[in-house]
Each structure stands twice: as structure tokens, then as C-alpha cells.
SEBA-148709 format. One line per field, with one value per residue (C-alpha): residue in three letters; x, y, z; residue number from 1. Coordinates in steps of 0.5 Angstrom, whole numbers. Example, Ala and Ser with C-alpha at 12.3 -4.5 7.8 and 13.67 -1.06 7.14 Angstrom:
2
aa [ALA | SER]
c1 [25 | 27]
c2 [-9 | -2]
c3 [16 | 14]
i [1 | 2]
end
This chain:
436
aa [UNK | UNK | UNK | UNK | UNK | UNK | UNK | UNK | UNK | UNK | UNK | UNK | UNK | UNK | UNK | UNK | UNK | UNK | UNK | UNK | UNK | UNK | UNK | UNK | UNK | UNK | UNK | UNK | UNK | UNK | UNK | UNK | UNK | UNK | UNK | UNK | UNK | UNK | UNK | UNK | UNK | UNK | UNK | UNK | UNK | UNK | UNK | UNK | UNK | UNK | UNK | UNK | UNK | UNK | UNK | UNK | UNK | UNK | UNK | UNK | UNK | UNK | UNK | UNK | UNK | UNK | UNK | UNK | UNK | UNK | UNK | UNK | UNK | UNK | UNK | UNK | UNK | UNK | UNK | UNK | UNK | UNK | UNK | UNK | UNK | UNK | UNK | UNK | UNK | UNK | UNK | UNK | UNK | UNK | UNK | UNK | UNK | UNK | UNK | UNK | UNK | UNK | UNK | UNK | UNK | UNK | UNK | UNK | UNK | UNK | UNK | UNK | UNK | UNK | UNK | UNK | UNK | UNK | UNK | UNK | UNK | UNK | UNK | UNK | UNK | UNK | UNK | UNK | UNK | UNK | UNK | UNK | UNK | UNK | UNK | UNK | UNK | UNK | UNK | UNK | UNK | UNK | UNK | UNK | UNK | UNK | UNK | UNK | UNK | UNK | UNK | UNK | UNK | UNK | UNK | UNK | UNK | UNK | UNK | UNK | UNK | UNK | UNK | UNK | UNK | UNK | UNK | UNK | UNK | UNK | UNK | UNK | UNK | UNK | UNK | UNK | UNK | UNK | UNK | UNK | UNK | UNK | UNK | UNK | UNK | UNK | UNK | UNK | UNK | UNK | UNK | UNK | UNK | UNK | UNK | UNK | UNK | UNK | UNK | UNK | UNK | UNK | UNK | UNK | UNK | UNK | UNK | UNK | UNK | UNK | UNK | UNK | UNK | UNK | UNK | UNK | UNK | UNK | UNK | UNK | UNK | UNK | UNK | UNK | UNK | UNK | UNK | UNK | UNK | UNK | UNK | UNK | UNK | UNK | UNK | UNK | UNK | UNK | UNK | UNK | UNK | UNK | UNK | UNK | UNK | UNK | UNK | UNK | UNK | UNK | UNK | UNK | UNK | UNK | UNK | UNK | UNK | UNK | UNK | UNK | UNK | UNK | UNK | UNK | UNK | UNK | UNK | UNK | UNK | UNK | UNK | UNK | UNK | UNK | UNK | UNK | UNK | UNK | UNK | UNK | UNK | UNK | UNK | UNK | UNK | UNK | UNK | UNK | UNK | UNK | UNK | UNK | UNK | UNK | UNK | UNK | UNK | UNK | UNK | UNK | UNK | UNK | UNK | UNK | UNK | UNK | UNK | UNK | UNK | UNK | UNK | UNK | UNK | UNK | UNK | UNK | UNK | UNK | UNK | UNK | UNK | UNK | UNK | UNK | UNK | UNK | UNK | UNK | UNK | UNK | UNK | UNK | UNK | UNK | UNK | UNK | UNK | UNK | UNK | UNK | UNK | UNK | UNK | UNK | UNK | UNK | UNK | UNK | UNK | UNK | UNK | UNK | UNK | UNK | UNK | UNK | UNK | UNK | UNK | UNK | UNK | UNK | UNK | UNK | UNK | UNK | UNK | UNK | UNK | UNK | UNK | UNK | UNK | UNK | UNK | UNK | UNK | UNK | UNK | UNK | UNK | UNK | UNK | UNK | UNK | UNK | UNK | UNK | UNK | UNK | UNK | UNK | UNK | UNK | UNK | UNK | UNK | UNK | UNK | UNK | UNK | UNK | UNK | UNK | UNK | UNK | UNK | UNK | UNK | UNK | UNK | UNK | UNK | UNK | UNK | UNK | UNK | UNK | UNK | UNK | UNK | UNK | UNK | UNK | UNK | UNK | UNK | UNK | UNK | UNK | UNK | UNK | UNK | UNK | UNK | UNK]
c1 [30 | 28 | 21 | 20 | 24 | 19 | 13 | 15 | 16 | 9 | 6 | 9 | 4 | -1 | 2 | 2 | -5 | -7 | -4 | -10 | -10 | -9 | -16 | -15 | -15 | -17 | -15 | -21 | -22 | -15 | -16 | -23 | -19 | -13 | -17 | -22 | -16 | -11 | -8 | -5 | -12 | -15 | -10 | -12 | -19 | -18 | -14 | -20 | -25 | -20 | -21 | -28 | -28 | -23 | -29 | -34 | -29 | -28 | -36 | -37 | -32 | -38 | -43 | -44 | -41 | -45 | -41 | -43 | -38 | -38 | -33 | -32 | -27 | -25 | -23 | -20 | -24 | -26 | -29 | -36 | -38 | -44 | -48 | -52 | -58 | -62 | -69 | -66 | -63 | -56 | -55 | -50 | -47 | -40 | -41 | -36 | -37 | -31 | -34 | -36 | -40 | -41 | -45 | -45 | -48 | -44 | -45 | -39 | -41 | -36 | -41 | -36 | -29 | -27 | -28 | -23 | -27 | -30 | -23 | -21 | -27 | -26 | -19 | -21 | -26 | -20 | -15 | -21 | -22 | -14 | -14 | -20 | -16 | -10 | -15 | -17 | -9 | -8 | -13 | -10 | -3 | -6 | -10 | -3 | 1 | -4 | -4 | 4 | 4 | -1 | 2 | 9 | 6 | 2 | 9 | 13 | 8 | 8 | 16 | 16 | 11 | 15 | 21 | 18 | 16 | 22 | 26 | 21 | 23 | 30 | 29 | 26 | 31 | 36 | 33 | 32 | 40 | 42 | 38 | 41 | 48 | 46 | 45 | 51 | 48 | 51 | 58 | 58 | 59 | 52 | 50 | 54 | 51 | 44 | 46 | 49 | 43 | 38 | 42 | 42 | 34 | 33 | 37 | 33 | 27 | 29 | 30 | 23 | 20 | 23 | 21 | 14 | 14 | 16 | 11 | 6 | 8 | 8 | 1 | -1 | 1 | -2 | -9 | -9 | -9 | -5 | -3 | -6 | -5 | -6 | -11 | -10 | -16 | -16 | -15 | -11 | -13 | -17 | -15 | -18 | -20 | -14 | -9 | -13 | -14 | -9 | -3 | -5 | -12 | -9 | -5 | -11 | -15 | -9 | -8 | -16 | -17 | -11 | -12 | -5 | -6 | -13 | -10 | -5 | -10 | -14 | -8 | -6 | -13 | -13 | -6 | -9 | -15 | -10 | -7 | -14 | -15 | -9 | -11 | -17 | -14 | -13 | -20 | -23 | -26 | -33 | -37 | -43 | -42 | -47 | -48 | -53 | -50 | -52 | -48 | -47 | -45 | -47 | -41 | -46 | -51 | -50 | -50 | -47 | -51 | -50 | -56 | -56 | -58 | -58 | -56 | -54 | -50 | -50 | -44 | -41 | -34 | -29 | -22 | -17 | -10 | -6 | 1 | 3 | 11 | 10 | 7 | 1 | 6 | 10 | 4 | 1 | 8 | 9 | 2 | 3 | 9 | 6 | 1 | 6 | 10 | 4 | 2 | 9 | 9 | 3 | 7 | 12 | 7 | 4 | 11 | 11 | 5 | 6 | 12 | 9 | 3 | 8 | 12 | 7 | 3 | 10 | 11 | 4 | 5 | 12 | 9 | 4 | 9 | 13 | 6 | 6 | 14 | 13 | 7 | 11 | 17 | 12 | 10 | 17 | 20 | 14 | 16 | 23 | 22 | 18 | 23 | 29 | 24 | 24 | 31 | 33 | 28 | 32 | 39 | 41 | 40 | 43 | 40 | 43 | 39 | 32 | 34 | 35 | 29 | 25 | 28 | 27 | 19 | 18 | 22 | 18 | 11 | 14 | 16 | 9 | 6 | 11 | 8 | 1 | 2 | 6 | 1 | -4 | 1 | 2 | -5 | -6 | 0 | -3 | -10 | -6 | -2 | -9 | -12 | -15]
c2 [-71 | -75 | -76 | -68 | -67 | -72 | -68 | -61 | -63 | -66 | -60 | -56 | -57 | -56 | -49 | -47 | -49 | -45 | -39 | -34 | -34 | -27 | -24 | -21 | -14 | -9 | -2 | 1 | -3 | -2 | 6 | 5 | 1 | 5 | 11 | 8 | 5 | 11 | 14 | 20 | 22 | 20 | 25 | 31 | 29 | 30 | 37 | 39 | 37 | 41 | 47 | 46 | 47 | 53 | 56 | 55 | 58 | 64 | 65 | 63 | 69 | 74 | 71 | 73 | 69 | 67 | 64 | 62 | 64 | 62 | 63 | 63 | 68 | 67 | 74 | 76 | 78 | 86 | 91 | 91 | 98 | 100 | 107 | 109 | 114 | 116 | 112 | 107 | 101 | 100 | 99 | 95 | 98 | 94 | 87 | 82 | 77 | 73 | 68 | 71 | 67 | 70 | 67 | 71 | 70 | 74 | 76 | 79 | 80 | 84 | 88 | 92 | 89 | 94 | 88 | 83 | 78 | 77 | 78 | 72 | 68 | 69 | 67 | 60 | 59 | 60 | 56 | 50 | 51 | 50 | 44 | 41 | 43 | 39 | 33 | 33 | 34 | 28 | 24 | 25 | 24 | 17 | 15 | 16 | 13 | 7 | 7 | 7 | 1 | -3 | -2 | -4 | -10 | -12 | -11 | -15 | -21 | -20 | -20 | -26 | -30 | -28 | -31 | -37 | -39 | -37 | -42 | -47 | -46 | -46 | -53 | -56 | -54 | -56 | -63 | -63 | -61 | -67 | -72 | -69 | -70 | -77 | -78 | -75 | -69 | -63 | -62 | -62 | -54 | -53 | -57 | -53 | -46 | -48 | -50 | -43 | -40 | -44 | -42 | -35 | -35 | -38 | -33 | -27 | -31 | -31 | -24 | -22 | -26 | -22 | -16 | -18 | -20 | -13 | -9 | -13 | -12 | -4 | -5 | -8 | -3 | 2 | -2 | -4 | -11 | -17 | -20 | -17 | -20 | -14 | -16 | -12 | -10 | -13 | -9 | -3 | 3 | 8 | 15 | 20 | 27 | 30 | 26 | 30 | 37 | 42 | 43 | 51 | 48 | 43 | 48 | 53 | 48 | 45 | 53 | 53 | 46 | 44 | 43 | 45 | 52 | 53 | 51 | 57 | 62 | 60 | 61 | 67 | 70 | 67 | 71 | 77 | 76 | 75 | 82 | 85 | 82 | 85 | 92 | 92 | 92 | 100 | 101 | 101 | 95 | 95 | 90 | 89 | 87 | 85 | 80 | 78 | 77 | 73 | 74 | 74 | 79 | 83 | 88 | 93 | 93 | 98 | 96 | 90 | 84 | 76 | 75 | 72 | 79 | 80 | 85 | 86 | 91 | 92 | 96 | 98 | 97 | 101 | 99 | 102 | 100 | 107 | 104 | 97 | 98 | 96 | 89 | 90 | 93 | 87 | 82 | 86 | 86 | 78 | 77 | 81 | 78 | 71 | 73 | 76 | 70 | 65 | 70 | 69 | 62 | 62 | 65 | 59 | 54 | 56 | 55 | 48 | 46 | 49 | 45 | 39 | 39 | 39 | 34 | 29 | 30 | 29 | 23 | 20 | 21 | 18 | 12 | 11 | 11 | 6 | 2 | 2 | 0 | -6 | -9 | -8 | -12 | -17 | -19 | -19 | -23 | -28 | -28 | -29 | -35 | -38 | -38 | -40 | -46 | -48 | -47 | -51 | -57 | -57 | -57 | -50 | -46 | -48 | -49 | -42 | -39 | -42 | -40 | -33 | -33 | -35 | -31 | -25 | -26 | -27 | -20 | -17 | -19 | -16 | -10 | -9 | -11 | -5 | 0 | -2 | -1 | 6 | 9 | 8 | 10 | 16 | 18 | 18 | 22 | 27 | 27 | 29 | 34 | 38 | 37 | 30]
c3 [9 | 3 | 5 | 6 | -1 | -4 | -1 | -3 | -10 | -11 | -8 | -13 | -19 | -14 | -11 | -19 | -20 | -14 | -17 | -20 | -27 | -30 | -33 | -40 | -40 | -45 | -45 | -43 | -38 | -35 | -36 | -32 | -26 | -26 | -25 | -20 | -16 | -16 | -10 | -14 | -16 | -9 | -6 | -10 | -9 | -2 | -3 | -7 | -1 | 4 | -1 | 0 | 7 | 6 | 2 | 7 | 13 | 8 | 8 | 15 | 17 | 15 | 19 | 27 | 32 | 38 | 44 | 51 | 56 | 64 | 69 | 77 | 81 | 88 | 91 | 97 | 103 | 103 | 109 | 108 | 106 | 110 | 109 | 116 | 116 | 122 | 122 | 117 | 117 | 115 | 107 | 105 | 99 | 98 | 101 | 102 | 96 | 95 | 90 | 84 | 78 | 71 | 65 | 58 | 52 | 47 | 40 | 35 | 28 | 23 | 18 | 14 | 12 | 7 | 2 | 5 | 7 | 0 | -3 | 1 | -1 | -8 | -7 | -4 | -10 | -15 | -11 | -11 | -19 | -20 | -16 | -20 | -26 | -23 | -22 | -29 | -31 | -27 | -30 | -37 | -35 | -31 | -38 | -42 | -37 | -37 | -45 | -45 | -40 | -44 | -50 | -48 | -45 | -51 | -55 | -50 | -51 | -58 | -58 | -54 | -58 | -64 | -61 | -58 | -65 | -68 | -63 | -65 | -72 | -71 | -66 | -72 | -77 | -72 | -72 | -80 | -81 | -76 | -80 | -87 | -83 | -82 | -89 | -91 | -95 | -91 | -88 | -80 | -80 | -82 | -76 | -71 | -74 | -73 | -66 | -65 | -68 | -64 | -57 | -59 | -61 | -54 | -50 | -54 | -52 | -45 | -45 | -48 | -43 | -38 | -41 | -42 | -34 | -32 | -37 | -34 | -27 | -29 | -32 | -25 | -21 | -25 | -25 | -18 | -20 | -18 | -25 | -31 | -39 | -44 | -50 | -56 | -60 | -67 | -73 | -75 | -71 | -75 | -76 | -70 | -71 | -68 | -73 | -79 | -76 | -78 | -73 | -72 | -70 | -65 | -62 | -61 | -58 | -53 | -51 | -50 | -46 | -43 | -35 | -33 | -36 | -33 | -26 | -27 | -29 | -23 | -18 | -21 | -20 | -13 | -12 | -15 | -10 | -4 | -6 | -6 | 1 | 4 | 1 | 4 | 11 | 9 | 11 | 17 | 20 | 23 | 27 | 32 | 39 | 44 | 50 | 55 | 62 | 68 | 74 | 82 | 83 | 77 | 77 | 73 | 78 | 84 | 89 | 89 | 92 | 92 | 88 | 81 | 76 | 69 | 64 | 57 | 52 | 45 | 41 | 35 | 34 | 29 | 28 | 23 | 23 | 21 | 21 | 22 | 20 | 13 | 14 | 10 | 4 | 4 | 4 | -2 | -6 | -4 | -7 | -13 | -15 | -14 | -19 | -24 | -24 | -25 | -31 | -34 | -33 | -38 | -43 | -42 | -42 | -49 | -52 | -49 | -51 | -58 | -59 | -56 | -61 | -67 | -64 | -63 | -69 | -73 | -69 | -71 | -78 | -78 | -74 | -79 | -85 | -81 | -81 | -88 | -89 | -84 | -88 | -94 | -90 | -88 | -95 | -98 | -92 | -93 | -101 | -99 | -94 | -99 | -105 | -100 | -98 | -105 | -107 | -100 | -103 | -109 | -106 | -108 | -102 | -95 | -88 | -86 | -91 | -89 | -82 | -84 | -88 | -82 | -77 | -82 | -83 | -76 | -74 | -80 | -76 | -70 | -73 | -76 | -69 | -66 | -71 | -69 | -62 | -64 | -67 | -62 | -57 | -61 | -62 | -54 | -54 | -59 | -55 | -48 | -52 | -54 | -47 | -48]
i [1 | 2 | 3 | 4 | 5 | 6 | 7 | 8 | 9 | 10 | 11 | 12 | 13 | 14 | 15 | 16 | 17 | 18 | 19 | 20 | 21 | 22 | 23 | 24 | 25 | 26 | 27 | 28 | 29 | 30 | 31 | 32 | 33 | 34 | 35 | 36 | 37 | 38 | 39 | 40 | 41 | 42 | 43 | 44 | 45 | 46 | 47 | 48 | 49 | 50 | 51 | 52 | 53 | 54 | 55 | 56 | 57 | 58 | 59 | 60 | 61 | 62 | 63 | 64 | 65 | 66 | 67 | 68 | 69 | 70 | 71 | 72 | 73 | 74 | 75 | 76 | 77 | 78 | 79 | 80 | 81 | 82 | 83 | 84 | 85 | 86 | 87 | 88 | 89 | 90 | 91 | 92 | 93 | 94 | 95 | 96 | 97 | 98 | 99 | 100 | 101 | 102 | 103 | 104 | 105 | 106 | 107 | 108 | 109 | 110 | 111 | 112 | 113 | 114 | 115 | 116 | 117 | 118 | 119 | 120 | 121 | 122 | 123 | 124 | 125 | 126 | 127 | 128 | 129 | 130 | 131 | 132 | 133 | 134 | 135 | 136 | 137 | 138 | 139 | 140 | 141 | 142 | 143 | 144 | 145 | 146 | 147 | 148 | 149 | 150 | 151 | 152 | 153 | 154 | 155 | 156 | 157 | 158 | 159 | 160 | 161 | 162 | 163 | 164 | 165 | 166 | 167 | 168 | 169 | 170 | 171 | 172 | 173 | 174 | 175 | 176 | 177 | 178 | 179 | 180 | 181 | 182 | 183 | 184 | 185 | 186 | 187 | 188 | 189 | 190 | 191 | 192 | 193 | 194 | 195 | 196 | 197 | 198 | 199 | 200 | 201 | 202 | 203 | 204 | 205 | 206 | 207 | 208 | 209 | 210 | 211 | 212 | 213 | 214 | 215 | 216 | 217 | 218 | 219 | 220 | 221 | 222 | 223 | 224 | 225 | 226 | 227 | 228 | 229 | 230 | 231 | 232 | 233 | 234 | 235 | 236 | 237 | 238 | 239 | 240 | 241 | 242 | 243 | 244 | 245 | 246 | 247 | 248 | 249 | 250 | 251 | 252 | 253 | 254 | 255 | 256 | 257 | 258 | 259 | 260 | 261 | 262 | 263 | 264 | 265 | 266 | 267 | 268 | 269 | 270 | 271 | 272 | 273 | 274 | 275 | 276 | 277 | 278 | 279 | 280 | 281 | 282 | 283 | 284 | 285 | 286 | 287 | 288 | 289 | 290 | 291 | 292 | 293 | 294 | 295 | 296 | 297 | 298 | 299 | 300 | 301 | 302 | 303 | 304 | 305 | 306 | 307 | 308 | 309 | 310 | 311 | 312 | 313 | 314 | 315 | 316 | 317 | 318 | 319 | 320 | 321 | 322 | 323 | 324 | 325 | 326 | 327 | 328 | 329 | 330 | 331 | 332 | 333 | 334 | 335 | 336 | 337 | 338 | 339 | 340 | 341 | 342 | 343 | 344 | 345 | 346 | 347 | 348 | 349 | 350 | 351 | 352 | 353 | 354 | 355 | 356 | 357 | 358 | 359 | 360 | 361 | 362 | 363 | 364 | 365 | 366 | 367 | 368 | 369 | 370 | 371 | 372 | 373 | 374 | 375 | 376 | 377 | 378 | 379 | 380 | 381 | 382 | 383 | 384 | 385 | 386 | 387 | 388 | 389 | 390 | 391 | 392 | 393 | 394 | 395 | 396 | 397 | 398 | 399 | 400 | 401 | 402 | 403 | 404 | 405 | 406 | 407 | 408 | 409 | 410 | 411 | 412 | 413 | 414 | 415 | 416 | 417 | 418 | 419 | 420 | 421 | 422 | 423 | 424 | 425 | 426 | 427 | 428 | 429 | 430 | 431 | 432 | 433 | 434 | 435 | 436]
end
């Protein structure tokens, strides 16, 4: 048992080394991989492919249908009908042929449907366009979700790094305080305070590491990777065109370009076309028919004989539904009501977009102001840390004051990193709100 435990302990470093090292990932790479590996987008693309086949089916409904038919029928025996005439051999008019074979090449071609086939094809095309808009909206949602997860991972990593540096500073300070206690320069309660602060910082560091792991796992889920490490770009984010444009201009752009709105418009159009198709059934339906028969016996040829004989036919068929018990009216009303509901949703969508654009613009402006405040906070915290350090060296400040100044400076740096991530995320949310 002891030998197995030793082997297991020796194998732990090798197993840790065998784990794949996460490759650094930029935001653009994360978005590209997320779009390529998304199951959600693959599902919508499959729906779009199905809609393409539906369009092809509607178009094919206007083309002729050619069928090859064949069959065999066994009938009962019948009495042979024979006509006899003087000086002539008997002529069999209706022979007993129990084995009947039939082959037919059939043609059916609807040449006039009152506009029903065209309306159904237009409805299918509108639905296909709506699915295409759904795909664009899903891509935009996924880009925003990846952006959110990316900056959450970056912020969590920054928070962990800040708390790790804070813990290192606290540990170093604890050692210094213990040395001063040994020299008799400070009372014992200063050591206890420093140790309590170190324990608190250690707890915060553990929580930050857990949050970073969760954020990176979420980003890995969206990109399709096993492990990821988010790498933030250097420098401050530049102001985008959307952040400087007028709010009214952004609202008009959002109403014009949002894929969700265009999808609603296309589905309303599809419902209108379905209503048109239902209304077309009030008109007569005209179709051409024809075929070529090859049978033994051929029932169209008299007298019957047990030989293979051909025949053909051509016809024009007219059908007109005069009364259907209200089915057509119900289908027409359903399609019209669906179109009306979708058009009503357009008005609600415009209100929602107007609110969303205004809210995202205010959010972006507030995060930019927060960045300015965070930068001032960093400068003030660094200056306070310098002054407290000099006072501690001169013996007029306590170790707790030094520790508080160090933690305040690290917290200020974390606030600045969060503000930078907040600006980029607010930019992404504004772009999504206006249809980007």
C-alpha cells in the first residue's frame, strides 16, 4: 500500500505537466472561434437549408408530374362471348382473360391555380428571408455573449492578480511587523492585526481564483475550446462612431438595421402571402392530364384480346370548390390574424429598441466617466501610499496605515481595470443595440 501511495505521489507532477497549457486568446479570435463552433448557429443554418428545400418544393408544384404506373390484376373466370355468322368463323368478342397486366406513363400539369402556387412560393421565400435574419441576429447575440464572457474572464484574472499582489504585500508586511515586534518597536496587537488582514486577503484571493476559473470555463464553452486564457488588448479603448453619434441617429439606424425587426417584417409578409394563397382557392383550378397505356388486355380496345396493345389519352380538368363548410374562411382569417399580430409586434419592438439604445448610450457615457474617476483614484492612492510609507519610516504611522494604503492602491488599480473592461463591454452592447 505504501509503495502504491509513493508511485501516485510521484506521478502527480507528471500528470500536471501532461495537461495542455491554455493558449492565449484575443477577443477577435474568441469571436471567430465561437461563430465557427456554435451549435446554435448550426441549428439555424439547418433551418435555413430546410427553408431552401421548401422553396424548391413550392416552385416544383407548378411543374408537370410524370409517373410510371404498373399493375397486375387477377379476375374470376367468365363465360366467353362469341358471335357466330354464316360462312364465317366464330368471333370471340369478350374472351375469358383472368390475368390482366397494365402499364401507364401518366402526366399531370396544373396550368392555372388562381395564383395559389405563386403565393405559396412567395410565402416560403419570405420565411427563408426571416430565417436568414434570425441567423444574423443569433450571430450578433453570440458576438455580444462572447465579448461579455471575454471581459468577465479578463476582469476576473485582473482581480486575482491584484489580490495576489496584495497578499504578497501583506505577507511581507507581516514579516516586517514581526521583526519590529522582536525589536520591541511595536506592541503585539499590531502583529495580530496584520495577521488578520493577511488571512482576509488570502480568502479574497481564493474567491478571485474561483471566479476566474468560472469565467474562463464560460468562455471555453462559447468558443468550443477545452481551456482558454483571455488576453486583454493594450491601451485604452478608442471612442467608436456609435459613441459620438446623436441618440436620435442611433435609434433610426437601429430601427432600420436590426435583424430581429427585418425578421418580423418578413414573417408578416409570409403570413399575408399565405392568406393570398387561401383566397386563391375561390377560383377554379385547371390542370392538363395525359398518359400512354400499354396493357393486356387493353380495356379501351374492342374486342378484348389477350395481347399487349397501346393506347393514349389527353384531358383538361377543371375543379372549382363551391362550398367547403367554412374551411377556407377559417384558414384565411388565421393567416390574416397572424400577419396582424406580427405587425403589432413591430411597434412594440421599435419602442424596445428606442429604450435599449438610450440605455446603452447612457451606460457607455457613465463607464467612460468611471474610467476618469478610476484613473484619479489610482493617482491619489499611489501618492497616499508614498506618503504613508515615508511616515512609517519616520515612525509617525502605524503598520496598519501602511497596509491600508497598499490595499487601497491595489484596489484602485483593479477599479481602473474594471472600468476599461466596462467601456469595451458597453461599446459592444451599444453596437448590438443598433444592429451591429
